[in-house]
N, C-alpha and C positions, 0 to 999 in steps of 0.2 A: 695216892694215884697220881701218875704222871699226867698233866693236863694235855689235851689235844690241842695242837697248834692250828689255829683257825685263820683262814683269809676270807675277806669279803670283797667281792667284785660288784661295784655300784654302790655309791654313797648318796643317792638321791632321796626322794621322799620315802621310799620304803627301805632303802638300805640304811639310812640313819637309825631307824628302829632296830634293825638287825644288829647294828654295831652296838648299840646300848645294851642289848640283852646279851650279846656274846661276851661282852665285858663282865657281866654280872653272874652268869650261871657258873656253878661249880664244874670243875673238870674240863674247862675250855679256857684258852688263852688266845685272845685276839692279837695276833702279831703283825698284821699288815692289811691295808685296804688298797684297792686299786680303782681308778676311775679316770678315763681319758678326759672327762670334762671338769676335773679338779674336785674341790671339796667344799662346795657351797655351805654346807651345814656344819663345817669344822668337825667332822667325825674323826679324823685321824688322831688328834690329841696325843702327840708323842710317840706314835708309831709310824712306820714308813707309809707315805702316800705314793703309790706307784701308778704307772701309766696304763698297764694293760694286764691281761690274764697270764701272759708269759712271764712277766716280772713277778707276778704274785706267786706263780708255781716255783720260781727261783728261791723263794723264801723258805722252802722246805716245809710247807704246811701239810698237815694230816687231813683237814676237812676244809670245805669251801661252801660259801653261800654265794649264789649268783642272783643279783638284784639289778640287772640292767634292762634296757628296752627289749621287748619280746623278740624282735628280729635278730638279735645277737645271742639268744639263748643257747641254741644248738651248737653254734661254733665254740662258745666258751665252755660248754659242758663236755664236748668231744675232747677239747684240749686237756681239760682237768682229768678226764677218764684215762687218756693216754699217759698222763703223768702219774697215775695211780692214787688219785686224791678222791675220797669220799665227798659226795656233793649233794647239796640241797639246791634245786633251781626254783625260783619263783614261778608261780603259774602265770600263763600256760607254759607247758614244757618246752614248746618251740613255736615257730610261726605257723607250722603246718604239722599234720599228724604223721606224715611219712618221715619228716625230720625227727619227730618225737620217737618213732619207732626205732630209728637208727641210733639215737642217743641211748635209749633203753637197752638195746642190743649190746652196745659197746660197754656199758657198765656191767651188764650181766657177764659178758665174755671176760672181763677183767677181775670178776669176783668182787666188785666194789659196792658199797651202799650208794645208790642213786635214787633220790626221793624228789618229790615236787611239793612246793608249799601251798597246798590247798588247805589254808589255815582254818577254814570253817569246821574242819573235822575236830578242832580243838576248842571250838566254842562250847562253853559249859552247857548251854541250852540244848544244843544239838547232841552232845554226848549223852545227856540225860534222856533225850528223846530216843536215841538209838537203843539205849539199854532198855527202856520201858517198852518200846515195839518188840524188841527181841524176847521180853518176858511175856508178851501177849496181853498187855494191859488194855488195849482196845480191840483185841481179836484180829481177825483178817484185815489187812489194809486195802482200802479201795483206790485212794487217790493221794498224791503228794502235789501240792501247789506252792509255788514260791513267788514272792514279789520283791524285786531289788530295784529300787528307783532313787534317783538323786540328781543333783546338778551336774553339769558338764565339768569333767576334770581337765584342767589345762595341761597336766603332766602327761596325758596319754595322747600320743600322736601316731602311733604306728599300727594300731589295731582298732576295730570297732567294739561296741558295747558287748557283743556276743563273746568274743575271746577274752575281753577283760573282765567283765562281770559274770557273763553267762557260764563261764567255766566253773565259777564258785557253785552255782545252783545245780548244775549237771552233776558235778562231783559229790556235793552233799547229799542230793537225792539218791544216787546210786549207792552211796556209803550208808545212809540212814536205812535205806531199804534192803541192803545187801543184795543187790541185783543190778546187772548191767542193762543198758537201753537196747531195745529191739527195733524201735521205729521212732521217727520224729517228723514233725512238719512245722512250718514257721511262716510268719509274715514279718517284714521289716519295714522300717521308715528312715529316711534321710532328711532330717529337718535342719541340720546345722551347717549345710553347705560343704560337708567333707565328703571324701571318697568312701568312708566307712559309715556303716549303719549306726544310728544313735538310739534306736528303739527296736526291740524284737519281742514277739510273742510266740512262744514255742508250746506245742503240745506233743505228747508222745506216750509210749508204753514200755514199761520195763519188761525184761525177759520173764519175770515172775508174775506178769499180768497187771501190775499196778499202773493206773493211768497217771500221767503227770502233766503239769501245766506251768509254765514260767513266763512271767511278765517283767521285762527288764528294760530300763531306759536311763538316759542321761538328761532327760527333758523335764524332770520334776523338781519344783521348788522345795519339796521336803524330801528327807531321807527315809527310806523305808527298807527294811530287811527282815521279812516275814517268811516263815515256812509253816504251812498248814497241812496236817496229816489227818485224813479221814478214814475211819474204820468202822467195823460192825458195832462196836460199843461206845464210840465216841470220837471226839476230834482233839488233837493236840495242836496248839498254836505256839510256835517258838519264835520269839523276837530275838534275833541274833545281834541286834544293835544294843540291846540292853542285857542280853544274856538271860531272859525270863522264859519260862515254860508253863503254859496253862493247859489244863484239861477241861474240856466241855463234855461231860458225860451225858450219854443218852438217858432220858428220863425213865423212871420205873413206876412213877404214880400215874394211875389211870386218868385220862382226860375227862373232864366233865362237860366241856364246851362242845355241844353236839356237832357243829359244823366243822370243827377241828378234828374231833375224834373219828369222823368218818374217813379221814385221810390215813391211808395205811403207810405210815412212815415212822420216823423217830420223833421223840418230843424232847423238850429241854430238860436237863437234869442238873446235877451239881456242878459247880465251877470251882476248880481248884488250881491255885497257883503254887507251885512247888518252891521250896527253899532249899538251896544247896550252895556249896562253895563256888565262887566265880573268880577263876584265875585268868590272867591275860592270855588270850589264845596264842599269840606269837611266842610268848615265853614258853608255853607248853609244848609248842611245836619244836622249838629249837632244842629243848630239853630231850624231847623224843628223838630228835636227829642224833644228838650226842649218844643217847642210849642205844640207838640202832647200830651206830658205829662200834659200840662196845659189845655188840652181839645180842641185845634184847629185842623182843618183838614189840612192835609199836603199831599205832593206828595211822601212820604216815601214808600218804598216797604214793604207791609205787610209780615208776616211770611208765610201765605198761598201763596202769589204770589212767594215768594222766593223759597217755595217747589216746585211749578210748574216749575220754572226756572231750579231747579235741576232735576226734572223729564225729561225735555227736554234734558238736557245734558246727563243724564243716557241712554235715548232712543238713542241719537246719538252715544254714545260709543257701545251700543248693536248693532246698525245698522252696525257699522264699523267691528265688530266681525263676521258679517254675509255677508260681502262683499258689504255693502252699501244699503241693503234692506230698503225700506221705512217703517217706524214704526209709527203707529197711536198712538196718545197721547190722553189718557182719561182726558179731562178737566172737567168732571163733579164733580171731587172730589175737585176742587180748591175752 
């Protein structure tokens, strides 16, 4: 099989990992990288280090990965689409949802594979969770709650925590539940002296009726990446930092403690932590990108889905500006 000629735009903190994996996976040949800021991590290693996306296009590449700051995503993606190059853009798809829709439309018009790097879709714990929910393991799902908390990342300077981290939780929730958002409300905080929020608490509802809740911040001394899904027969807890999935089943043994048994709710049952293979999510994502270009169906986020994710985040930020008012989201354009 002839290898796909790959180009990488952006060799910073995220780009260097893309470069490592693009060099390792079968059927892909990383032929050039480009970054106007140079190569601080020495990613180029014997291949051309170029100045910009136009120079990268001139290398006659088949596929590209865009891993530059968010505000430049749309411009670079549109240039790659116009050049006929299949592209994976790191999340979020663009600085705003209107630009994201424009990018998505351009790739669709050109008949190109255009996808967005919502890498949590390839986290083994979430993949197991989605399959088990689809199989009905806990029956009807009532609620999906996520917590994504960590210290402040010095590398992020052009967006707040909602667009940087919140897009992960919005996308994974819609993907796991297989439903888009219908409404959202939020509260934000600005504790670090920047123009962008560093904490956001969102609540919402999916089109299929599931209630959602997301707590996201850059103000925590510990790192937490947790997704909790509660249904009629139990609760799944996915720790995406470790790739673990645990099921807390509803109890089936009658309660003997009188004061507790009078409460008409669920009781504690068996707790099961599942064993399954755990592959590096970014590697799985880039292999899926390769496969999509070769005509296979994958679980990658489409650009339309990524634009919807950005619309949810924008609605949440708008809600916060108006005191947490619930905002309906028009999913018809998705």
